C-alpha positions, 0 to 999 in steps of 0.5 A, a space after each residue: 859381773 863382766 861382760 866378755 865379747 866373742 868375736 869368731 874369724 870364720 874364714 880368713 883369707 889363708 886356710 883352704 879346704 885342704 887345710 880343713 874340710 870344714 872352713 867356710 867359703 862361699 857367701 852361703 856356707 860363711 852366712 850359715 857358719 856365723 848364724 851357727 856361732 851366733 847362736 852358740 855365744 858370738 857378738 861379732 862377725 870378722 868377714 873374709 871374703 875367697 873367691 872362686 879358686 878360693 883364694 882371698 879377695 876383696 870383691 864387693 859383690 860377695 861382702 854385700 851377698 854374705 853381709 845380706 845372708 847374715 842380716 836376714 838371720 841374725 842381729 851379729 855385728 858385722 866386722 869386715 876386713 880391709 885386707 883380704 888381699 894382697 893385691 887389692 888397691 886401695 880403693 877396692 879395700 875399702 869400697 865395701 863400707 861404702 856399700 855394706 857401712 859395716 859396723 867395724 872394719 879391720 884397720 892395720 895400722 903399720 907394714 909388716 913382712 908378711 908370712 915371711 914371704 911377702 910385703 903387708 903394705 900399709 902407706 901411711 897415706 892410705 891409713 889417713 883415708 882409710 881412716 877418715 871413710 870410717 869417720 864418714 861411714 860411721 864404720 869402727 875402726 879394728 885396731 890389728 896390732 902385730 907388734 907395738 909399732 902398730 899401737 903407737 901409729 895408732 896413738 898417732 893417727 888419734 892425734 891427727 883426727 884420723 882415728 876417734 876415741 874410745 879405740 878399739 885395738 886388736 892383739 895379733 899373736 903369733 903371725 908370722 912376721 909380727 910378735 910371737 904368742 906369748 903371755 909375756 908378748 900380751 902383757 906388754 902389749 897390754 900396757 901400751 894400750 891407752 887408757 880408756 880404750 877396749 881390747 881384745 887378743 888372740 894367738 895363732 895356731 897352738 898359742 891359740 888357748 895360752 893367749 885366750 885364757 891370759 886375756 880373758 884374766 886380763 880383762 880382754 876381749 877374746 877372737 876365735 875360729 878357723 882364721 887363726 887355727 884350723 885345729 881344735 886341739 893337738 892333731 884334732 881338726 875342728 869340726 866348725 867354727 861354732 865349736 870354737 865359739 861354744 869353748 870360748 863361751 865355757 871358759 868365760 862363764 868358768 872364769 865368772 865373767 858373762 858371755 857378751 850379747 851383740 847388743 853389749 857390744 854395740 854399748 861396749 864399743 860405742 858401736 853406732 
């Protein structure tokens, strides 16, 4: 049977406890949440950090503490964000990669209007530097794709040697300022992915379930969690991130696939 990887994005940079009191915020909360998600079937944990005020931060010490706590509990693949704070510098966006050396990290392969209110800047100079940093510390880039141009940008950086094949793409559908979360858009973006690559996808908010089902049917991997959706169903707040993972695991099995383990993910994604 085919194996499907579940990534859990527990926290993100935006949802607060006012949105859902179950959003984990501290290193202890995040690590405990990740552990429960691992037990439920998640193979990868995509991590964001929050400061004392609950705002997104790239504070290296918070990443270090959280990852240490997670690694004490389980063998889940660690995937750190490099874009958890719009005020971060090029240096702070990658400092934690050098100290933690996670197996994966996000690589936002383009710039865009973010949430229709500010700019999400990923300058070509920064992307080249980040790609080389990831190569030096053996961190697998997860190419975040908010629209089709991000895929073409990734192809460019592969040609330049900034990114190495096989490339792993994460299709992000439903972000304000990015591609809307429709199955038609998912099929289009998937059609652009070069042969030999791996890919995952998720829909934000109400686009979550259609994209989840379609991604599994199209042979992709999936991402769930409160970074993308604080509601489990219409009008019902999620009780935990593990609740999302448990549902995803059930759907994968009902479809006829196996839920990939962390070691399966390491092999499938050519991790260090």
